[in-house]
C-alpha angles and dihedrals in degrees: 000000000000116000112251108220129198090244090057090051090048092050093051092046090051090052097046110020086226119148114278096243091049088053091051092048091049093050091049092050090046091048091236097312103141096198093048091047091052090051091049090054092049090054094045100040102028120210092351090078092057101044096095092059093052098043113125113242142172130218128254143092141271116221132177141195127199128185114172110301093350122084140160139191128193138184115218117188134206137171103254139027089238092071093052087073094049112116094218092051091048091048089053092050094048092047091051092054091051092048091052091052095046101039106027097219116203095229145339092287092053090047090055092055094058117111114265137140130193138156091006093305129113161023089196134034090247092054090050090051091051091046093052091049088060094042098046096033097228134099118249133177144182105245109179142336141194126207124192123189135156140067096331122091119241127228120184134190131186119194098204106304099304104068127045134178134189119193125192110207151147122222133024117026094207092054091049091050089050090053091051090052090046091053091051091052102039101029102213117193098214144007095248138016090251091061098053107121113261093232091058091049092050091049091052091046090052092052092046091049091052091051091047091051091052091052092068092222121151115274096254092051092044090054091053090048091054094048091047091052092049093049091049090050092050091055092047096053102037114088100222092050096047120103107255109257093226094047118018090189089080136040123242088252091055092048092051093048091052089050093048090240134134127200117205100179146352136196124204124193123185115186113253095002107163095002119124108228120212112244112205117217101213095189092052090047092053091046090052092050092049091049091049091050092050092049091050090052 
């Protein structure tokens, strides 16, 4: 039987958004065949397993800058993937991360007013952005940023240009870097179960209640089913309770304790998360152009 590695589990989870243990079970049943495991999850979990593939996204990059105990991360968006490889666009994004770290702007507007020149444009970051829009021929914008500064150390991790993580910690740098990579792979929503947002818990409770109602179980058993589902969810989405991606025999909390390291906060950015991306209908566009030409004639 093929060995099921943590990286395989992480890859399947990223593709399907299915719970980690379900991913591991599916891979085991599929003897390591990723495509077969994904299909098994679709059958078992229904549409939930396919939601990651259909999620609406936008293009752009996440960049970061760390200097000692000060760090920053920013998401900069554009219209197409082609522009994310443009040197001028990447220079703008990297400069913006550094400006956030060094100047601590209050918001995106304040960031845009900071002094910066590039490609003959300036004297502010906003003027450079506007200039590059004209030069490249595509809209681009600064979406969000996070700055961390203080006594805690900063670890950062970029998975390509689409996923970025900042971790605030004390202790071992290697352990902190591992946590940053873990966050990028497993995408927790909070440090602990107690910090999971109430709206996410209620959503999970609602889904669990609907499933329990369909089961036809007695009310007292159904109540226990719901509570069990909620508790399982809380463990799956809180960083410290998640199985460590490099060793699923221990939790992240156990790994950190063994390394003499504490994590006080993390920030995860995924490019385009929550942004509705315009989908062009080429056939409709051509039809519209033909109609316009006929009307003009």
